[in-house]
C-alpha positions in Angstrom: -14.5 9.1 18.6 -15.5 12.5 17.3 -19.3 13.5 18.7 -20.3 14.4 15.3 -19.6 11.2 13.3 -23.2 9.6 13.5 -22.8 7.3 9.9 -21.5 4.1 11.4 -18.7 3.2 8.6 -15.5 3.8 10.1 -11.7 2.3 8.8 -9.9 1.6 12.4 -6.2 1.9 11.9 -4.3 -0.2 14.3 -0.8 1.4 14.6 0.5 -1.7 16.8 0.1 -3.7 14.0 2.1 -1.7 12.0 4.8 -1.3 14.1 4.0 -5.0 14.3 4.7 -5.9 10.7 7.7 -3.4 11.1 9.6 -4.7 13.2 9.0 -8.3 11.7 10.7 -6.6 8.4 13.9 -6.6 10.5 13.9 -9.3 11.6 14.0 -11.3 8.4 16.5 -8.5 6.9 18.3 -7.6 10.4 21.7 -6.8 7.9 19.3 -4.3 6.0 18.4 -0.4 6.8 14.7 0.3 6.3 13.0 2.8 4.1 8.9 2.7 5.4 7.4 3.4 2.3 3.9 5.3 3.0 3.2 7.0 -0.4 -0.8 6.9 -0.8 -1.4 8.1 1.6 0.7 4.9 3.5 -1.5 2.8 0.9 -5.0 4.2 2.3 -4.1 4.4 6.2 -2.9 7.7 6.6 0.8 8.8 5.8 1.1 11.1 8.8 -0.3 9.4 11.7 1.8 6.0 10.3 4.7 8.2 10.1 4.4 9.1 13.1 4.0 6.4 14.6 6.6 4.6 13.4 9.2 7.3 14.0 11.1 6.6 17.0 12.6 3.1 14.8 12.0 4.4 11.1 15.4 5.7 9.9 13.8 7.1 6.6 10.6 6.8 4.9 9.9 6.6 1.1 6.9 8.6 -0.8 6.3 9.1 -4.6 6.0 12.9 -5.0 7.1 15.8 -3.2 3.6 17.0 -2.4 3.7 13.5 -0.3 6.9 15.0 1.2 6.1 18.1 1.6 3.3 16.8 3.8 4.9 14.9 6.0 7.8 17.9 6.4 5.0 19.8 7.7 3.7 17.7 10.2 6.8 17.7 11.9 8.1 14.3 10.6 11.8 14.9 10.3 13.5 12.2 8.7 15.1 11.5 5.1 12.5 11.0 2.7 12.9 9.1 -0.9 10.7 10.5 -3.7 10.5 7.4 -5.5 9.1 8.9 -8.9 11.9 11.7 -8.9 11.0 15.2 -9.8 9.1 16.7 -12.5 10.9 19.4 -13.1 14.0 21.6 -12.2 12.2 24.2 -10.0 11.6 21.2 -7.1 15.3 20.7 -7.2 15.7 23.8 -4.5 12.8 22.1 -2.3 14.1 19.2 -2.6 17.6 19.8 -1.2 16.0 22.4 1.3 14.1 20.4 2.9 16.6 16.9 2.7 14.6 15.0 0.3 16.5 12.5 -1.7 15.5 12.1 -4.9 15.5 9.0 -7.4 17.1 9.7 -10.8 15.4 7.4 -13.4 15.8 8.9 -16.5 18.3 11.7 -18.6 16.2 14.6 -18.5 16.3 14.8 -14.8 19.8 14.8 -15.0 19.9 17.6 -17.2 17.2 19.4 -15.1 19.2 18.6 -12.3 22.6 20.8 -14.1 19.9 23.5 -15.4 18.6 24.1 -12.0 20.4 26.6 -9.7 20.7 24.5 -6.4 23.0 25.3 -4.4 22.4 23.1 -1.2 24.3 19.4 -0.8 21.4 16.4 -1.6 22.3 12.6 -1.6 20.3 11.2 -4.3 19.2 7.7 -5.7 19.1 6.1 -9.0 17.1 3.9 -10.4 18.2 1.1 -12.7 15.8 -0.6 -15.4 17.0 -4.4 -14.9 14.4 -6.0 -16.7 10.9 -4.8 -15.4 10.8 -1.4 -18.3 8.8 0.9 -16.4 11.4 3.4 -14.5 15.4 3.1 -14.8 18.0 3.3 -16.7 19.1 1.1 -19.0 22.1 -1.1 -18.0 24.2 -0.5 -20.4 23.9 3.2 -19.7 23.6 2.5 -15.9 27.1 3.0 -14.8 27.8 6.7 -17.0 24.6 8.0 -15.5 25.8 6.9 -12.1 28.7 9.2 -12.7 27.1 12.4 -14.3 24.6 12.2 -11.2 27.8 12.0 -9.1 30.1 14.6 -10.4 27.5 17.3 -9.8 28.9 19.5 -6.6 25.8 19.4 -5.3 25.4 15.5 -5.0 27.1 14.4 -1.7 25.8 10.5 -1.8 24.5 8.1 -4.3 22.5 4.9 -3.8 21.9 2.2 -5.9 17.8 0.9 -6.6 16.3 -1.1 -8.9 12.8 -2.7 -8.8 12.0 -6.7 -8.4 8.7 -7.3 -11.2 8.2 -10.9 -10.2 9.2 -10.8 -6.4 5.5 -11.8 -5.0 6.0 -15.2 -7.2 8.8 -17.2 -5.8 9.1 -19.6 -8.0 9.6 -17.4 -11.2 13.1 -17.1 -12.2 12.9 -13.8 -13.5 13.7 -12.3 -9.9 17.2 -14.2 -10.1 18.3 -12.5 -14.0 17.0 -9.1 -13.0 19.6 -9.5 -9.9 22.1 -10.9 -12.6 21.7 -7.9 -14.5 21.5 -5.9 -11.8 24.6 -7.3 -10.3 26.9 -6.7 -14.0 26.0 -3.1 -13.9 26.1 -1.4 -11.3 28.9 0.4 -10.0 27.9 2.0 -6.5 28.1 0.5 -3.0 24.5 0.9 -1.2 22.3 -0.6 -3.0 18.0 -1.3 -2.4 16.8 -3.6 -4.0 13.8 -5.5 -2.3 10.4 -3.9 -2.2 7.7 -6.0 1.0 7.9 -9.3 -2.1 11.7 -9.1 -1.9 11.8 -9.1 1.2 9.6 -12.3 2.3 11.3 -14.5 -1.0 14.9 -14.3 0.0 18.2 -12.8 1.6 19.9 -11.9 -1.7 18.1 -9.1 -2.9 18.2 -7.3 0.9 20.9 -5.3 0.6 22.1 -2.0 2.2 18.0 -1.0 2.7 14.6 -2.4 1.8 11.8 -0.4 0.8 8.5 -2.1 2.4 5.2 -1.1 1.4 1.8 -3.3 1.7 3.6 -5.2 4.1 3.8 -2.9 6.8 0.0 -2.6 6.1 -0.7 -6.6 6.5 -1.3 -7.1 3.1 0.0 -9.7 1.4 2.9 -9.2 -0.8 3.6 -13.0 -2.4 0.9 -14.6 -4.5 0.5 -17.5 -1.8 1.1 -16.6 1.7 3.9 -18.8 3.6 5.4 -19.4 7.5 6.8 -15.4 7.4 3.9 -13.6 5.7 1.2 -15.3 8.4 3.2 -13.4 10.9 1.9 -10.0 9.2 -0.8 -8.3 10.7 -3.8 -6.7 9.1 -4.0 -2.7 10.2 -6.9 -1.7 8.8 -10.6 -3.0 9.8 -12.9 -1.1 7.4 -16.5 -1.9 9.3 -20.6 -0.4 9.2 -23.7 -2.3 10.5 -26.6 -3.4 9.5 -29.3 -0.2 8.9 -32.1 -2.6 7.6 -33.4 -6.2 7.1 -35.8 -7.2 4.6 -37.8 -10.6 4.4 -37.8 -11.5 0.4 -39.8 -14.0 -0.9 -38.5 -16.5 -3.1 -38.5 -15.8 -6.2 -38.2 -11.9 -5.7 -34.9 -9.8 -6.7 -32.8 -7.8 -5.3 -30.9 -4.6 -5.7 -30.3 -2.6 -9.0 -31.2 -4.6 -12.4 -32.5 -7.0 -10.2 -29.3 -8.6 -10.2 -29.7 -11.8 -7.6 -32.8 -13.7 -8.2 -33.8 -15.4 -4.3 -33.8 -19.0 -4.6 -35.4 -19.1 -1.3 -37.2 -17.0 1.1 -34.1 -14.7 2.3 -33.7 -12.6 4.8 -31.3 -9.7 3.4 -29.5 -7.1 5.8 -28.7 -3.7 4.0 -25.3 -2.6 4.8 -24.5 0.9 5.1 -21.0 1.3 2.7 -21.0 1.3 -0.8 -18.8 2.3 -3.7 -19.0 5.7 -2.9 -16.6 4.2 0.5 -14.8 2.9 -1.8 -16.1 -0.8 -1.2 -15.7 -2.6 -4.9 -18.6 -1.9 -7.2 -17.4 -4.9 -9.3 -17.6 -7.1 -5.8 -19.7 -10.2 -7.0 -22.7 -12.1 -5.4 -20.8 -14.1 -2.6 -18.1 -12.4 -1.8 -17.5 -12.8 1.9 -19.0 -10.1 4.6 -18.2 -10.6 8.6 -21.5 -10.0 10.4 -21.6 -10.6 14.3 -19.6 -13.3 14.5 -20.3 -15.0 11.0 -19.2 -15.1 7.6 -22.3 -14.5 5.1 -22.2 -14.0 1.4 -22.5 -10.5 -0.2 -26.4 -10.8 -2.8 -26.5 -8.4 -5.6 -25.0 -5.2 -6.8 -22.9 -3.0 -4.9 -24.7 0.5 -4.7 -23.0 4.1 -3.8 -24.4 3.6 0.2 -25.4 0.5 0.8 -24.7 -3.5 -0.1 -27.0 -6.5 0.6 -26.0 -9.5 2.3 -27.8 -12.9 2.8 -28.3 -13.3 6.2 -30.8 -16.2 6.1 -27.9 -19.2 7.5 -27.5 -16.1 10.4 -30.4 -16.3 12.4 -29.1 -14.0 15.2 -28.2 -11.4 13.3 -30.3 -7.8 14.1 -30.5 -4.3 12.9 -27.5 -2.7 14.4 -24.9 -5.7 14.1 -21.2 -5.0 13.3 -20.3 -5.5 9.9 -16.2 -6.1 8.5 -15.7 -5.9 5.4 -12.1 -6.9 6.2 -9.9 -6.4 8.5 -9.3 -8.8 11.7 -11.8 -11.6 11.2 -12.0 -11.0 7.3 -8.7 -10.8 5.1 -7.8 -7.9 2.9 -7.0 -10.0 0.6 -9.4 -12.6 0.3 -12.2 -10.0 -0.5 -9.8 -8.7 -2.9 -9.3 -12.4 -4.3 -13.3 -12.4 -4.9 -13.0 -9.4 -6.6 -10.4 -9.8 -9.1 -7.7 -7.2 -7.6 -4.7 -6.8 -5.5 -5.1 -6.2 -1.8 -3.4 -2.4 -2.4 -6.5 -1.4 -4.5 -8.5 -2.1 -2.3 -6.9 -0.4 0.9 -5.9 2.8 -1.5 -9.5 3.2 -2.6 -11.3 4.1 1.1 -12.3 7.8 0.0 -12.9 10.4 2.6 -16.2 9.7 3.7 -15.6 7.4 5.5 -14.2 8.3 9.5 -10.6 6.9 10.2 -10.6 6.1 13.6 -6.9 5.3 14.8 -6.1 3.1 17.8 -2.6 1.8 19.5 
């Protein structure tokens, strides 16, 4: 730990958990190759440390854009890197080809930019069908022609078909079956990528040649409800801090901004050094669970910029300096997210630069 770190607000990243989750995904999709998705700074976990730890096993990585891919190349990551949003202008294409990045083509303007560019190096590419999510991708009836147009460019060496599943997190939803049927009907290419994390955990039909795990690598729940497969995932991030003050507050008094929390009894209130400036969700309501020295206690009052308050009344042994876990090994980020009416992706990617990151392998 850096000796110049004083504030006790820390995100500990368990790289062994990420490797475990990667290997679990391998076991669930044994006939597929894996593109490890490390966009958005590896879902808030640190793209370079995560990619470096997976480098001995991962065949490829995926990010959102060229900037993220260049950061990985500059830190020594040599695997192919898929650009999930493709490129935004023709001037990116020489860099993409030079660094052996793999752009995803998802609209006709990109094809025209390819043909108007001065790119001359060979390049692998993916091409996306909109099979029903209506976000990115070519319409099914126009997909084959788009594939042919990209394939015909002299610099394109190989082409992989892809689509994205909108409702795979709900195994009972029939829309995934509909998307798979559309994709199968209109796709002319042999090599395919369909499954995101949710698809990996819900069935083999969508696995195909490449799978693209994202949230599951980091131990986040990829489904609306856990199943026996997701229970094997291990959380990679532990967000922690410490009790920095304890207040004895009388019944009838109020705690925090706006006096939102009214003490119904004499209350032992602990103050924790973390707030929304660190990425703890400001909209976390009273009652959101927090783990303090071996016991769950409730958040009370509003989340401040730098601090939160917790009710320690039923935890008489809690003292100043006790370790506090906001999410991690003892308290699932999925549960905290549900309390905040959001998803684990939002919390994990929202941890800010003020928090010290410590990597454990």
